[in-house]
C-alpha positions in Angstrom: -0.1 -0.2 0.2 1.6 3.5 -1.4 0.9 6.3 2.0 1.1 10.0 -0.8 2.2 12.7 2.1 2.0 16.2 0.7 4.9 18.7 0.5 4.0 19.6 4.0 4.3 16.6 5.6 7.0 15.3 3.4 9.2 19.0 5.0 7.8 17.7 8.4 9.2 13.9 7.8 12.9 15.3 6.5 12.4 17.2 10.0 12.9 13.8 11.9 15.0 12.4 10.0 17.3 15.5 10.2 16.5 15.2 14.0 17.8 11.8 13.9 20.7 12.5 11.9 22.0 14.9 13.6 21.3 13.5 17.5 23.2 10.7 15.8 26.3 12.7 14.2 26.1 14.7 18.1 26.8 11.1 20.3 29.1 9.5 17.4 30.9 13.6 17.5 30.9 13.8 21.3 29.0 16.7 21.6 26.7 16.8 24.4 24.0 18.6 25.2 23.6 21.7 27.8 21.5 19.3 30.0 21.9 15.7 31.3 18.3 16.7 33.5 15.5 15.2 30.7 12.9 17.4 31.9 14.9 20.0 31.1 16.0 19.3 27.4 14.2 21.5 24.3 13.9 20.1 20.8 15.2 23.2 19.0 13.8 22.7 15.4 13.8 26.6 14.1 16.7 25.2 12.4 14.8 22.9 10.1 12.8 26.0 9.1 15.8 28.5 8.5 17.6 25.8 6.4 14.0 25.3 4.1 13.7 28.8 4.0 17.4 29.9 2.2 16.6 26.5 0.2 13.5 28.3 -1.6 15.9 31.3 -1.3 19.0 30.2 -2.5 17.1 28.9 -5.6 16.2 32.4 -6.5 20.0 33.5 -7.5 23.1 32.7 -8.9 24.6 30.0 -8.1 28.1 32.1 -6.8 25.0 34.3 -4.4 23.9 31.1 -3.1 26.8 30.9 -0.2 25.9 34.1 1.4 22.1 33.3 1.4 22.8 30.0 3.6 24.8 31.9 5.7 22.3 34.8 6.1 18.8 33.0 6.3 20.3 29.5 8.1 24.0 29.1 9.4 24.3 32.7 11.1 20.7 32.3 12.2 21.8 28.3 14.2 20.8 27.2 17.5 23.8 26.7 20.2 23.3 23.3 18.5 23.8 23.8 14.5 26.6 26.0 15.1 28.6 23.0 17.6 28.0 21.6 14.4 28.8 23.8 12.0 32.4 24.7 13.8 32.8 20.8 13.3 31.5 19.3 10.6 29.9 22.1 8.0 33.1 24.3 7.4 31.6 27.0 5.4 29.5 28.6 3.6 30.6 28.0 0.6 31.6 24.0 1.8 27.7 23.6 2.5 26.3 25.0 -0.1 28.5 22.9 -2.8 27.1 19.8 -0.7 23.5 21.2 -0.8 23.8 22.6 -4.6 25.5 19.3 -5.5 23.0 17.6 -3.9 19.8 19.8 -4.7 17.3 16.7 -6.6 17.6 14.9 -3.3 16.9 18.0 -1.3 14.1 18.9 -3.1 12.6 15.2 -2.9 12.5 16.4 0.7 
């Protein structure tokens, strides 16, 4: 049986996949949360919204300008977790943009 999902449902599914992935990366890379008390833990999802907005907006500008879009609309607005992940794994906005653009079709299906 095939399940049909709306565009919004697909984006939320991608959010969940991303959260699980980032959680695994955090564990594997030795990141620690800002709290060890589960009741004080927060799930920050604003990074996902910022990413998709930047992804959509980057498609509207020339390739040479896209790193600036991702920097301004996603990386610079990132949560503490994204900033830590960025320092350790993403690197520069240019490297990030290169990865996204090389895989734009994949992200476009999310």
